[in-house]
C-alpha positions as CSV (number, residue, x, y, z in Angstrom):
1,X,103.0,-136.6,-49.8
2,X,99.5,-136.4,-48.4
3,X,96.6,-137.1,-50.8
4,X,94.9,-134.0,-52.1
5,X,91.5,-135.0,-50.6
6,X,93.1,-135.3,-47.2
7,X,94.7,-131.8,-47.4
8,X,91.4,-130.3,-48.7
9,X,89.5,-131.8,-45.8
10,X,92.0,-130.7,-43.2
11,X,91.9,-127.1,-44.6
12,X,88.1,-126.9,-44.5
13,X,88.1,-128.4,-41.0
14,X,90.6,-125.8,-39.7
15,X,88.7,-123.0,-41.4
16,X,85.4,-124.0,-39.9
17,X,86.7,-124.4,-36.3
18,X,88.6,-121.1,-36.4
19,X,85.5,-119.2,-37.6
20,X,83.2,-120.8,-35.1
21,X,81.3,-118.1,-33.2
22,X,80.3,-118.2,-29.5
23,X,76.6,-119.0,-29.1
24,X,74.4,-115.9,-28.6
25,X,71.0,-116.1,-26.9
26,X,68.1,-113.9,-27.7
27,X,65.1,-112.6,-25.7
28,X,61.9,-110.6,-26.2
29,X,62.7,-106.9,-25.6
30,X,59.5,-106.6,-23.7
31,X,60.2,-109.8,-21.7
32,X,56.7,-111.1,-22.4
33,X,58.0,-114.6,-21.6
34,X,59.9,-113.6,-18.5
35,X,63.6,-114.6,-18.5
36,X,63.2,-117.2,-21.3
37,X,65.9,-117.0,-23.9
38,X,66.2,-118.5,-27.4
39,X,69.0,-119.3,-29.9
40,X,67.1,-118.3,-33.0
41,X,68.4,-115.0,-34.3
42,X,65.5,-114.2,-36.6
43,X,62.8,-115.4,-34.2
44,X,60.0,-113.4,-32.9
45,X,58.1,-113.3,-29.6
46,X,55.1,-115.6,-29.5
47,X,53.2,-113.1,-27.5
48,X,53.9,-109.6,-28.8
49,X,55.5,-110.7,-32.2
50,X,58.4,-108.3,-31.8
51,X,61.8,-109.5,-33.1
52,X,64.0,-111.2,-30.5
53,X,67.1,-109.2,-29.4
54,X,70.5,-110.4,-28.2
55,X,70.8,-110.6,-24.5
56,X,73.3,-108.0,-23.3
57,X,76.1,-108.8,-20.8
58,X,75.6,-112.5,-20.9
59,X,77.6,-113.3,-17.8
60,X,77.0,-115.9,-15.1
61,X,77.7,-115.4,-11.4
62,X,80.6,-117.5,-10.2
63,X,80.3,-118.7,-6.6
64,X,83.6,-119.7,-5.0
65,X,84.6,-121.0,-1.6
66,X,86.7,-117.9,-0.9
67,X,85.4,-115.6,1.9
68,X,86.8,-112.1,2.3
69,X,87.8,-110.6,5.6
70,X,84.7,-108.3,5.5
71,X,82.2,-111.2,5.0
72,X,79.7,-112.2,7.7
73,X,80.3,-115.7,6.6
74,X,83.4,-115.7,8.7
75,X,81.1,-115.9,11.8
76,X,80.9,-119.4,13.0
77,X,77.9,-119.0,15.4
78,X,74.9,-121.3,14.9
79,X,71.4,-120.2,14.5
80,X,67.9,-121.8,14.9
81,X,65.4,-121.0,12.1
82,X,61.6,-120.8,12.5
83,X,61.5,-124.2,10.8
84,X,63.5,-125.8,13.6
85,X,66.7,-126.1,11.6
86,X,70.2,-125.2,12.8
87,X,72.3,-123.3,10.3
88,X,75.4,-121.1,10.0
89,X,75.4,-117.9,8.1
90,X,77.8,-119.3,5.5
91,X,75.0,-121.6,4.3
92,X,73.3,-118.5,2.9
93,X,76.3,-117.8,0.6
94,X,75.4,-117.1,-3.0
95,X,72.3,-115.1,-2.1
96,X,71.7,-111.4,-1.7
97,X,70.6,-110.9,1.9
98,X,68.3,-108.3,3.3
99,X,68.5,-108.3,7.1
100,X,66.9,-106.6,10.1
101,X,67.0,-107.2,13.8
102,X,63.7,-107.2,15.7
103,X,61.8,-108.9,18.5
104,X,58.3,-110.3,18.4
105,X,56.9,-108.7,21.5
106,X,57.8,-105.2,20.3
107,X,54.8,-102.9,20.0
108,X,56.4,-99.8,18.6
109,X,59.4,-99.8,16.1
110,X,59.5,-103.5,15.1
111,X,56.0,-103.6,13.5
112,X,57.1,-100.7,11.3
113,X,60.4,-102.4,10.5
114,X,58.5,-105.5,9.5
115,X,56.3,-103.4,7.3
116,X,59.4,-101.8,5.7
117,X,60.8,-105.3,5.0
118,X,57.5,-106.3,3.3
119,X,57.5,-103.1,1.3
120,X,61.0,-103.8,0.0
121,X,60.1,-107.4,-0.8
122,X,57.0,-106.3,-2.7
123,X,59.0,-103.8,-4.8
124,X,61.7,-106.3,-5.8
125,X,60.7,-108.7,-8.5
126,X,60.5,-112.3,-7.2
127,X,64.0,-113.8,-7.3
128,X,65.3,-117.0,-5.7
129,X,68.7,-115.4,-5.2
130,X,67.3,-113.0,-2.5
131,X,66.7,-114.0,1.1
132,X,65.0,-111.8,3.7
133,X,66.4,-112.4,7.2
134,X,64.8,-111.3,10.5
135,X,67.1,-111.9,13.5
136,X,65.6,-111.7,17.0
137,X,67.4,-109.6,19.7
138,X,65.4,-111.5,22.3
139,X,66.5,-115.2,21.9
140,X,65.0,-116.2,25.2
141,X,61.5,-115.3,24.3
142,X,61.7,-115.7,20.5
143,X,62.0,-119.5,20.2
144,X,61.7,-121.2,16.8
145,X,58.0,-121.9,17.5
146,X,57.3,-118.3,18.4
147,X,59.2,-117.0,15.3
148,X,57.1,-119.4,13.1
149,X,53.9,-118.0,14.6
150,X,55.1,-114.5,14.1
151,X,56.0,-115.2,10.4
152,X,52.5,-116.6,9.8
153,X,50.9,-113.6,11.6
154,X,52.8,-111.2,9.4
155,X,52.4,-113.0,6.1
156,X,56.1,-113.7,6.0
157,X,55.9,-117.5,5.8
158,X,57.2,-117.9,2.2
159,X,60.5,-119.5,1.4
160,X,62.1,-116.1,0.8
161,X,61.7,-115.3,4.5
162,X,64.0,-116.7,7.2
163,X,63.8,-116.0,11.0
164,X,66.8,-116.6,13.2
165,X,67.2,-117.3,16.9
166,X,70.7,-117.3,18.3
167,X,72.3,-117.1,21.7
168,X,72.8,-113.8,23.6
169,X,76.5,-113.8,22.7
170,X,75.9,-114.5,18.9
171,X,73.1,-111.9,18.7
172,X,75.4,-109.3,20.4
173,X,78.2,-110.2,18.0
174,X,76.1,-109.9,14.9
175,X,74.5,-106.6,16.2
176,X,78.1,-105.2,16.4
177,X,78.7,-106.3,12.8
178,X,75.6,-104.4,11.7
179,X,76.2,-101.4,14.0
180,X,72.9,-102.1,15.6
181,X,72.6,-101.0,19.2
182,X,70.1,-102.5,21.6
183,X,69.4,-102.5,25.3
184,X,66.9,-104.4,27.4
185,X,64.8,-102.0,29.4
186,X,62.2,-104.4,30.8
187,X,61.6,-108.2,30.6
188,X,59.9,-107.9,27.3
189,X,61.0,-104.6,26.0
190,X,64.2,-103.3,24.2
191,X,65.4,-100.1,22.9
192,X,67.2,-100.6,19.6
193,X,68.5,-99.2,16.3
194,X,66.2,-99.3,13.3
195,X,68.5,-100.5,10.5
196,X,67.9,-102.7,7.4
197,X,71.1,-104.0,5.9
198,X,71.8,-105.5,2.5
199,X,74.6,-107.9,1.9
200,X,75.9,-109.2,-1.4
201,X,76.2,-112.9,-2.3
202,X,79.7,-113.0,-0.6
203,X,78.3,-111.8,2.7
204,X,79.8,-108.3,2.4
205,X,77.8,-105.3,3.5
206,X,76.6,-103.3,0.5
207,X,73.9,-100.9,1.8
208,X,72.1,-99.8,4.9
209,X,68.7,-98.1,5.4
210,X,68.2,-96.4,8.7
211,X,64.9,-95.1,10.1
212,X,61.2,-96.1,10.1
213,X,58.9,-95.8,7.1
214,X,61.7,-94.1,5.1
215,X,61.8,-94.0,1.3
216,X,63.3,-97.3,0.3
217,X,64.1,-96.4,-3.3
218,X,67.9,-96.7,-2.8
219,X,67.6,-100.0,-0.9
220,X,65.5,-101.5,-3.7
221,X,67.8,-100.2,-6.3
222,X,70.9,-101.7,-4.6
223,X,69.2,-105.1,-4.3
224,X,68.3,-105.1,-8.0
225,X,71.8,-104.1,-8.8
226,X,73.3,-107.0,-6.8
227,X,71.0,-109.6,-8.4
228,X,71.3,-108.4,-12.0
């Protein structure tokens, strides 16, 4: 027969463990301290003094190695960045991608597409899980050095911006994926579609914005939906 003290201890231990609750985090309802969270239920914000509230939908994104048939990460082509690095698209896995195809010598549509990309980036709160990608449709002219100069000229030299130079075949392949049509009409001039594409963190197309200087409200909304 077990000693009474041992049985009592065992009962209390089992009761405690069975009643143990999952930890809940709290946050200022006004987000005065950004994304900071706390574990004190009755705490208050050090800035606005409002009571902290439980954080809703406390889920974490799970990144796996699986790639769906619809993902651009299936493409095995290699690309040169404006920083002189060589990457594959699958290295961008885990981020929401906002992509557009342009070329640096363009004097008409591309400057407006670049402005549209900047407008979208400005309206989306800063988030390290978003990458803005500009792919050149003129890989012969747009070397990594030229792309770097273009990035600086257009105030797109931050870490959230990436410029890519591929080969003629890889650019054509990717344009087909985006349904972007382009045609060279002179040594330094192309006619092309004006499409900005948004991909989720698994590389699947989630949204496209077509046209120049259009209302980007839906595009911004989709990006925020994907990262939240």
